[in-house]
C-alpha positions as CSV (number, residue, x, y, z in Angstrom):
1,M,37.0,-37.9,38.6
2,I,38.2,-38.3,35.1
3,S,38.0,-41.5,33.1
4,I,40.8,-42.1,30.6
5,L,40.0,-44.6,27.8
6,I,42.9,-46.4,26.2
7,P,42.0,-48.9,23.5
8,L,44.5,-51.7,23.1
9,R,45.3,-54.0,20.2
10,N,48.6,-55.8,20.5
11,E,50.1,-53.1,22.7
12,Y,51.9,-55.4,25.2
13,E,55.2,-53.5,24.7
14,N,53.7,-50.2,25.8
15,L,51.7,-51.2,28.9
16,D,54.5,-50.9,31.4
17,E,55.2,-47.3,30.3
18,I,51.5,-46.5,30.4
19,E,51.4,-47.8,34.0
20,R,54.5,-45.8,34.9
21,I,53.3,-42.5,33.3
22,F,50.0,-42.4,35.3
23,K,51.6,-43.6,38.6
24,D,54.4,-40.9,38.4
25,N,52.5,-38.0,36.8
26,F,48.8,-38.2,37.5
27,Y,48.5,-39.4,41.1
28,Q,47.2,-36.0,42.4
29,I,44.1,-36.2,40.2
30,T,41.3,-38.6,41.0
31,H,41.1,-40.8,37.9
32,E,40.5,-44.2,36.4
33,V,42.4,-45.6,33.5
34,I,40.2,-47.9,31.4
35,L,42.2,-50.3,29.3
36,I,40.0,-51.7,26.6
37,N,41.4,-54.9,24.9
38,D,40.3,-55.0,21.3
39,Y,40.9,-58.6,20.1
40,S,44.6,-58.6,20.7
41,T,46.5,-61.6,19.5
42,D,49.5,-61.2,21.9
43,N,49.4,-61.1,25.7
44,T,48.0,-57.6,25.9
45,L,44.9,-58.7,27.8
46,G,47.0,-60.7,30.4
47,K,49.4,-57.9,30.9
48,A,46.6,-55.3,31.3
49,K,45.0,-57.5,34.0
50,E,48.3,-57.8,35.9
51,I,48.5,-54.0,35.9
52,A,44.9,-53.6,37.1
53,E,45.5,-56.1,40.0
54,K,48.4,-53.9,41.2
55,N,46.7,-50.5,40.7
56,K,43.3,-49.6,41.9
57,N,43.0,-46.8,39.4
58,F,43.3,-49.2,36.4
59,V,40.2,-51.1,35.0
60,V,40.3,-53.7,32.2
61,L,37.5,-54.3,29.7
62,N,37.4,-56.8,26.9
63,N,35.8,-55.5,23.8
64,Q,33.0,-57.8,22.5
65,K,32.5,-55.9,19.2
66,E,35.8,-55.9,17.2
67,G,37.1,-52.5,16.2
68,L,38.0,-49.2,17.7
69,G,34.4,-48.0,17.5
70,G,33.2,-50.9,19.6
71,A,36.1,-50.4,22.1
72,I,35.3,-46.7,22.5
73,N,31.6,-47.4,22.8
74,L,32.3,-49.9,25.6
75,G,34.7,-47.5,27.4
76,I,32.2,-44.6,27.3
77,E,29.4,-46.8,28.7
78,E,31.5,-48.1,31.5
79,A,33.2,-44.8,32.4
80,N,32.5,-43.5,35.9
81,G,34.2,-40.1,35.7
82,K,32.7,-36.7,35.4
83,F,35.0,-36.3,32.3
84,V,36.0,-38.8,29.6
85,C,39.3,-38.5,27.7
86,I,40.6,-40.8,25.0
87,M,44.3,-41.5,24.8
88,M,46.2,-43.8,22.5
89,A,48.3,-46.7,23.7
90,D,51.2,-45.8,21.4
91,L,52.2,-43.1,23.9
92,S,51.9,-40.3,21.3
93,D,49.8,-38.1,23.6
94,D,51.4,-35.9,26.3
95,I,50.3,-36.5,29.9
96,N,50.9,-32.8,30.6
97,D,48.3,-31.9,28.0
98,L,45.9,-34.3,29.8
99,K,46.5,-32.2,33.0
100,K,45.7,-29.0,31.1
101,Y,42.5,-30.6,29.7
102,Y,41.4,-31.6,33.2
103,K,42.2,-28.2,34.8
104,L,40.3,-26.3,32.0
105,M,37.2,-28.6,32.3
106,E,37.2,-28.2,36.1
107,E,37.5,-24.4,36.0
108,N,35.1,-23.7,33.1
109,S,31.7,-24.8,31.8
110,Y,33.0,-26.5,28.6
111,D,31.3,-29.6,27.3
112,A,34.5,-30.6,25.5
113,I,38.1,-29.5,24.8
114,F,39.7,-30.3,21.4
115,G,43.5,-30.4,21.2
116,S,45.3,-29.4,18.0
117,R,48.7,-30.7,17.0
118,F,48.9,-28.1,14.3
119,T,49.3,-24.7,16.0
120,R,52.4,-22.5,16.5
121,D,52.6,-23.7,20.1
122,S,52.4,-27.4,19.4
123,I,55.4,-29.7,19.3
124,V,55.1,-32.6,16.8
125,D,57.9,-35.2,16.5
126,G,58.1,-37.9,13.8
127,Y,54.8,-37.4,12.0
128,P,55.1,-39.1,8.6
129,I,55.1,-36.6,5.7
130,K,52.6,-38.4,3.5
131,K,50.2,-38.9,6.4
132,L,50.7,-35.2,7.3
133,I,49.8,-33.9,3.9
134,L,46.7,-36.1,3.7
135,N,45.7,-35.1,7.2
136,R,46.0,-31.4,6.5
137,I,44.0,-31.7,3.3
138,F,41.2,-33.7,4.9
139,N,40.9,-31.6,8.0
140,F,40.8,-28.4,5.9
141,F,38.0,-30.0,3.9
142,V,36.0,-30.9,7.0
143,S,36.5,-27.3,8.5
144,L,35.0,-25.9,5.3
145,I,32.0,-28.2,5.3
146,F,31.2,-27.6,9.0
147,L,32.1,-23.9,8.9
148,N,34.4,-24.3,11.8
149,K,38.1,-23.1,12.2
150,Y,39.2,-26.2,14.2
151,N,41.9,-28.0,12.3
152,D,42.5,-31.4,14.0
153,Y,39.2,-33.3,13.9
154,T,40.8,-36.7,13.3
155,N,43.0,-36.7,16.4
156,A,41.8,-39.1,19.1
157,F,43.1,-37.1,22.1
158,K,40.2,-34.9,23.3
159,I,38.3,-34.6,26.5
160,Y,34.5,-34.6,26.9
161,K,31.9,-34.1,29.7
162,A,30.7,-37.6,30.5
163,S,27.0,-36.5,30.7
164,M,27.3,-35.3,27.1
165,I,29.3,-38.0,25.4
166,K,27.2,-40.8,26.9
167,N,24.3,-39.4,24.9
168,F,26.3,-40.0,21.7
169,T,26.4,-43.8,22.1
170,P,26.2,-46.1,20.3
171,L,28.6,-44.5,17.9
172,T,28.2,-45.6,14.3
173,S,31.9,-45.6,13.3
174,E,33.8,-48.9,13.6
175,S,37.4,-47.9,13.2
176,F,39.6,-44.8,13.5
177,N,36.8,-42.7,12.0
178,V,35.1,-42.8,15.4
179,F,37.6,-40.0,16.4
180,L,36.0,-37.9,13.6
181,E,32.5,-38.7,14.6
182,L,32.8,-37.5,18.2
183,P,33.9,-33.9,17.6
184,L,31.6,-33.5,14.7
185,K,28.7,-34.4,16.9
186,V,29.8,-31.9,19.5
187,I,29.9,-29.2,16.8
188,S,26.6,-30.2,15.1
189,R,24.7,-30.3,18.4
190,K,26.1,-26.9,19.3
191,Y,27.8,-27.9,22.6
192,K,30.3,-25.5,24.1
193,F,34.0,-26.3,23.4
194,T,37.3,-24.7,23.1
195,T,40.6,-25.7,21.5
196,I,44.2,-25.7,22.9
197,P,47.6,-26.6,21.4
198,I,48.8,-30.1,22.2
199,N,52.0,-32.1,21.6
200,W,52.5,-35.4,19.7
201,R,55.3,-37.8,19.2
202,T,55.5,-40.9,17.1
203,R,55.4,-44.4,18.7
204,K,58.7,-46.0,19.7
205,K,57.4,-49.5,20.3
206,G,54.9,-51.7,18.5
207,E,53.2,-51.4,15.2
208,A,51.0,-48.6,14.0
209,K,47.4,-49.7,13.4
210,F,46.3,-46.8,11.3
211,K,46.2,-47.7,7.6
212,I,45.3,-44.8,5.3
213,K,44.2,-46.9,2.3
214,E,41.9,-49.0,4.4
215,L,40.2,-46.0,6.1
216,R,39.5,-43.5,3.3
217,S,35.9,-44.8,2.6
218,K,35.2,-45.0,6.4
219,Y,36.2,-41.4,7.0
220,L,34.1,-40.3,4.0
221,F,31.1,-42.3,5.3
222,T,31.4,-40.6,8.7
223,L,31.8,-37.2,7.2
224,I,28.6,-37.6,5.1
225,Y,26.7,-39.1,8.0
226,C,27.6,-36.3,10.4
227,F,26.8,-33.6,7.8
228,I,23.4,-35.1,7.2
229,E,22.8,-35.2,10.9
230,K,23.8,-31.5,11.1
231,I,21.3,-30.6,8.4
232,L,18.5,-32.5,10.1
233,L,19.2,-30.9,13.4
234,N,19.2,-27.5,11.9
235,K,15.8,-28.2,10.2
236,K,14.3,-29.2,13.5
237,K,15.2,-25.8,15.0
């Protein structure tokens, strides 16, 4: 079974489509969709509960520590699947890429698979140009520091072996920087992973929660923290 974690903050408008996508496209795979409400101020929690009442594959959790980091920690701890994948509620991630992730994990001995939106085979629709430039600069910088050719560290949409990722909790990051912390821990601890091209499209409903100015210092903190951890792990060996 695979556990799909979807953190929610004021995503009421997207929940019907999330329900439909999994019912129509993922029914052949044993799975649970864990909807994690993160202090929403609209009726996201109520709507999520309605969906879970109708669909046995949906589970609703209510985050008790505000922030994406808290939501992801809770989701990982409660996940029952052999694999754990994180998807965003803005519907930017492609359900067909999730199927590819699952198939590769089942057929191989990977501990994780990292998708990249920035390959020749990827399709990206509506990515803001300013955010794209900053993304490419930062990811290039991270790849230099960690001596790794992967180029999309900050993307949330990755899949992990549950037995591995549960050892990472509690994660230290409190916001979107949690999605940087996870792959860097995989790399630093020398787990086996591969990368594949994935697709991405901008949200059509609701408001984006990612604020570049508010997150710069948090990303820097996570990068420094993970780099220090890498050095300490190497010294132990």
